[in-house]
C-alpha positions in Angstrom: 84.2 112.8 112.0 82.2 115.9 113.2 83.6 118.8 113.3 82.7 121.3 116.8 83.0 124.7 117.4 83.2 126.1 121.1 82.6 129.6 122.0 85.1 130.1 125.0 85.9 133.5 126.5 86.1 132.7 130.4 83.9 131.8 131.6 82.6 129.1 133.6 79.5 128.0 132.0 81.9 128.1 128.8 83.7 125.1 129.6 81.3 122.9 131.2 80.1 124.1 127.2 82.8 121.7 126.7 82.9 119.3 129.6 79.5 118.6 128.5 80.8 117.9 124.6 83.4 116.0 125.8 81.4 113.4 128.0 79.1 113.0 125.0 81.7 111.6 122.7 83.7 109.8 125.4 83.6 106.2 124.0 83.6 107.6 120.1 85.7 108.5 117.7 87.6 111.9 118.9 86.3 114.9 117.5 87.9 118.3 115.6 87.4 120.8 118.1 87.2 124.8 117.7 87.6 126.9 120.3 86.8 130.7 119.5 87.0 134.3 121.7 85.6 136.7 119.2 86.8 140.4 121.1 84.1 143.1 120.5 86.2 145.8 118.8 87.7 148.5 120.1 85.9 151.3 118.2 86.3 153.0 121.2 87.1 157.0 120.6 89.8 157.4 124.6 90.8 154.0 123.2 91.5 155.1 119.6 93.4 158.4 120.1 95.8 156.3 123.2 97.4 153.2 121.2 97.9 152.0 117.4 95.4 149.7 115.7 98.8 147.5 116.2 98.8 148.0 120.7 94.8 147.7 120.6 95.2 144.3 118.2 97.9 142.9 120.5 95.4 142.8 123.7 92.8 141.9 121.9 94.5 138.9 121.2 96.4 139.0 124.6 93.0 138.4 126.5 91.8 136.6 124.0 94.8 133.7 125.1 93.7 134.4 128.2 90.8 133.8 128.6 91.7 130.0 126.1 93.2 129.3 128.8 90.5 126.9 130.7 89.1 124.8 127.5 93.1 124.8 126.6 94.2 123.1 129.6 90.9 120.7 130.6 92.2 119.6 126.1 95.5 119.3 127.2 95.0 116.8 129.9 92.2 115.0 128.0 94.8 114.7 124.7 92.1 116.0 122.3 93.6 117.8 119.6 92.1 121.1 119.0 92.6 124.2 117.1 92.2 128.1 118.9 91.4 131.0 117.8 91.3 134.6 118.5 89.2 137.2 116.1 87.4 140.5 117.3 84.1 141.1 115.7 79.9 141.7 116.9 80.2 138.6 119.1 77.3 136.4 118.0 77.7 137.2 114.3 81.2 136.4 114.6 80.8 132.6 116.2 77.7 132.2 113.5 80.3 133.5 110.4 83.1 131.5 111.6 80.9 127.9 112.7 80.6 127.8 108.5 84.2 129.4 107.8 85.7 126.0 109.1 83.1 123.7 108.5 81.9 122.7 111.4 79.1 120.7 111.9 78.0 121.4 115.7 77.9 124.7 118.6 77.9 123.3 121.8 78.4 127.1 124.3 77.2 128.9 127.1 73.7 129.6 127.7 75.5 133.0 129.7 79.1 134.8 129.2 80.9 136.9 131.5 78.4 140.2 129.6 77.8 142.5 131.8 74.1 141.7 132.6 73.6 138.4 134.9 70.6 136.9 134.2 67.8 133.6 134.3 67.0 134.5 130.8 69.2 132.6 127.8 72.1 135.9 127.3 71.9 137.6 125.0 75.1 136.2 122.5 73.5 131.8 123.4 70.3 133.5 121.9 71.6 135.3 119.2 73.7 132.9 117.6 71.2 129.8 118.0 68.9 132.8 115.5 71.8 132.9 113.1 73.8 130.3 112.6 72.2 127.6 110.4 74.1 124.6 111.8 72.4 123.1 115.4 73.1 124.9 118.5 73.6 122.7 121.7 73.4 125.3 124.4 73.9 124.4 128.1 73.2 125.0 131.4 
């Protein structure tokens, strides 16, 4: 059974990647799916001066869970088993490391996320994951 990592940031691009994987998996043994939402560390002194580390972690967890909601809804409608996790760290590096730690065989992700810069070119996170990960990475437009 194949184990796939699908990074989800709540964008339509990440949902499109998940839908693509589900279409490919149709008619095959159900894959093991790992959903991952990665939050940038909140290192700004302005944030840290008003919130303690636990409050920051709680907010990041809540925001990550909100970003995973669309992917969870889609998978629950299909009945395919999955696990979901929110992590904090440098986004591309965390995705690549998590995929190895979880024993994944493949990463399927959108070409763009909800980053601050929209572009016709490959997104910076997707590009970095392709370069950092030893696993096959499928990018979905």
